[in-house]
N, C-alpha and C positions, 0 to 999 in steps of 0.2 A: 612361263606357261601362259597360254592364252585360251580364252573360251570364245565359242561362236554359237549364237543361237540360230537355229534353222527352223522356219515354219514347217518344212517338210518333216522335220524330226519330231514335231509336236504330235504325240499320239494320245495324250490324256488331257484332262481338264487343266492341269497345272503346266506352266511353262517348263520346258525341258531344255536344258543347256548341254550341248556337246562339250565335253572336257577331256583332258588327257592328264590325269593326276594319279598319285599313288593312294592306295588304300590298304588296310590290313583287315583280314577277316578272322574272327574268332568264333569257333563253333564249340560250345560247351567248354570243357576243361582242356581241349586240345591246344596244341601249339599254334601260335599266331601264324597266319599265312599271308604273304604279300600278294597284292592284286593290283589291277589297273582300273581306275574309275574312268568309264567311258562317257557316261552322261549322268545328269543329276537334275532332279526336280524336288519340289517341296515334299513330295510324298514318297520318293523312291530313287533308286540309282541303278544304272547298268554297269556291271562289273565283269572284267575278264580275269580268270584265275586258272591255275593248274591244279587247284584243289577241288575234289569232287564233293558236291553238296546235293542234298535231296530236296525235292519239291516240298514246300511248307516247312522246311527245317528252319529253326530259329537260330539266328546268328547275331553277333555284334560286329559292326563295321566301323572302323576308324578312318575318317576321310581326311586326307591331307591336301587341301586345295587352297593355297594361300591367297588366290585372287577372290575367293568367296569368304574365307574365315581367317581370323588372325592366328589361330592355332589349330591343332587337330580337333576334329569334331567326332564324337562317338554317338552312334545310334543303334538301337535294337531294330532288327528287321526280320522278315520272313522271306524265304526264297519263293518268289511268285512264279517264276518260270526258269527253265535252263535250256541251253542249246549246246551240244557238243560241236566244237569248231574243228578239232582234229585230236589226235591222240594226246591225252594229258592237257587239253585246253578247252575250257568251257566258258560260255557267256551266260550271265545270270541277270535276272531282273529282281531287285530287292524292293520290298514294300515296307516302308516305315510305319504304316498305319496312320489312322486319323489323329491319334493322340501324341504322335511322335514326329510330326512334320518339322521340316527345316524352314527357317525364315531366310528367304533368298533375296529380298528386296533391298 
């Protein structure tokens, strides 16, 4: 897997890295759902999933990006936004919050 940083992809104050890695979403006591991590910053992540989530819903996300971390990294997040791509496929923006940021340097 390889990552590429694109200045055009930079929409927030933190650097945002375009990635293609796996993730797992856990919402409450529900079963873990596989997802695709599309981008990552210190403060949040872009995720593709076939699992329907609601705006402001609190979730746990396990990020499996070996080029950033030596092992899986779990963070609590809120669904900041969502966009339905097609039937049973959504794109989400997750916000980790100020106290739960990721060190990416």
